[in-house]
C-alpha positions in Angstrom: 93.0 9.7 -124.6 96.1 8.7 -126.6 95.9 6.8 -129.6 98.6 4.0 -129.6 98.4 2.9 -133.1 99.0 4.9 -136.5 95.5 4.6 -137.8 93.5 7.8 -138.5 91.4 7.8 -135.4 91.1 11.2 -133.8 92.9 11.5 -130.4 91.0 13.0 -127.6 92.3 14.3 -124.2 90.5 15.6 -121.3 91.0 19.3 -121.4 89.0 20.6 -118.4 86.5 19.1 -116.0 84.2 19.7 -113.0 82.0 17.3 -111.3 79.3 16.2 -113.8 81.0 18.0 -116.8 83.9 17.1 -118.9 85.4 19.3 -121.7 87.4 17.3 -124.3 89.8 18.7 -126.9 90.8 16.9 -130.0 94.4 16.7 -131.0 94.4 16.3 -134.8 93.0 18.4 -137.5 92.0 21.4 -135.4 89.0 19.7 -133.9 86.8 21.8 -131.7 86.6 21.0 -128.1 83.4 19.4 -126.8 81.6 18.9 -123.6 80.0 15.8 -122.0 78.0 16.8 -119.0 75.2 15.2 -116.8 72.8 16.4 -114.3 73.4 14.3 -111.2 70.1 15.5 -109.9 67.9 14.8 -113.0 65.3 12.0 -113.0 66.7 10.9 -116.3 69.2 8.1 -115.8 72.8 9.1 -116.0 73.6 6.5 -118.8 70.8 8.0 -121.0 72.2 11.5 -120.5 75.7 10.4 -121.5 74.1 8.7 -124.6 72.3 11.8 -125.5 75.3 14.0 -125.0 77.4 11.8 -127.4 74.6 11.6 -130.1 74.2 15.3 -129.9 77.8 15.9 -130.2 77.9 13.6 -133.4 74.9 15.3 -134.9 76.5 18.8 -134.4 79.7 17.6 -135.9 81.7 18.1 -132.6 82.7 14.5 -132.5 83.8 13.1 -135.9 83.8 9.5 -137.1 87.2 7.9 -135.9 87.1 9.7 -132.6 88.2 7.5 -129.8 86.1 8.1 -126.7 87.8 8.2 -123.4 87.8 5.0 -121.3 84.7 4.2 -119.3 86.7 4.4 -116.1 88.1 7.8 -117.0 84.7 9.3 -117.8 83.2 7.8 -114.7 85.9 9.1 -112.5 85.8 12.7 -114.0 81.9 12.8 -114.0 81.8 11.4 -110.5 79.6 8.4 -111.6 79.8 4.7 -111.4 81.9 2.9 -114.0 79.1 0.6 -114.9 76.9 3.6 -115.8 79.3 4.8 -118.3 79.9 1.2 -119.5 76.1 0.8 -120.0 76.1 4.1 -122.1 78.9 2.9 -124.3 77.3 -0.6 -124.8 74.1 1.1 -126.1 76.1 3.3 -128.4 77.8 0.3 -129.8 74.6 -1.7 -130.0 72.8 1.1 -131.8 75.7 1.5 -134.3 77.1 4.9 -133.2 80.3 3.3 -132.2 82.5 0.1 -132.4 84.9 -1.5 -130.0 88.3 -1.6 -131.7 91.4 -2.8 -129.7 89.5 -2.2 -126.4 88.6 1.4 -127.3 85.3 2.8 -128.2 85.5 4.5 -131.6 82.7 6.7 -133.2 81.7 5.4 -136.6 80.3 7.4 -139.7 76.5 7.4 -139.3 75.9 8.4 -142.9 76.9 4.9 -144.0 74.1 3.1 -142.0 71.3 3.9 -144.4 68.1 2.4 -143.5 68.2 1.3 -139.8 65.0 -0.4 -138.8 65.6 -0.3 -135.0 66.3 3.4 -135.2 63.4 4.0 -137.3 60.9 2.2 -135.0 62.5 4.0 -131.9 62.4 7.4 -133.6 58.6 6.9 -134.7 57.8 5.9 -131.1 59.4 9.1 -129.7 58.0 11.2 -132.4 54.5 9.8 -132.0 54.5 10.6 -128.3 55.8 14.1 -128.8 53.3 14.8 -131.7 50.5 13.5 -129.6 51.4 15.8 -126.8 51.7 18.8 -129.2 48.4 18.1 -130.9 46.7 17.8 -127.4 48.0 21.4 -126.9 46.5 22.6 -130.0 49.5 22.5 -132.4 48.5 21.9 -136.1 50.2 19.6 -138.5 51.6 22.8 -140.2 53.0 24.1 -136.8 54.8 20.9 -136.2 56.3 20.6 -139.7 57.5 24.3 -139.5 59.0 23.5 -136.0 60.7 20.3 -137.3 62.2 22.2 -140.2 63.6 24.9 -138.0 65.2 22.4 -135.6 66.7 20.4 -138.5 68.1 23.7 -140.0 69.8 24.7 -136.7 71.3 21.3 -136.3 72.7 21.4 -139.8 74.2 24.9 -139.1 75.7 23.6 -135.9 73.4 25.8 -133.8 72.3 24.5 -130.5 
């Protein structure tokens, strides 16, 4: 995706793709390539898969603040999904503060500047509560869960998947 203005947004071009998977490569600053993929046969809605992919890419540092995401029509075409599906994913990313709409482009924003986000906190606690309850019902202790959480956070901080 070409960046028409001279701001410091990261340009992103589609590098390689196959149905359900897109590899992107940044043009500035030696950015790593990244992949957006969806499982078209999954029970999880495709728009949710796109959201999770992009949030994961942000967390792992593969998409940096200022990155302009490809247009919804381009992503839809390359993934083989409906335009409205990608549009819904982008709308959620904007509503939840991961991105902004700037000059008709979706731009990733710096999450570290958002501080205490009550909506995110409530959503995170709901998801965590459900997973913790499931783990406890399977016999996991509080210590087991804390060790597991620490390991997951360390892997993400190191950029390991």
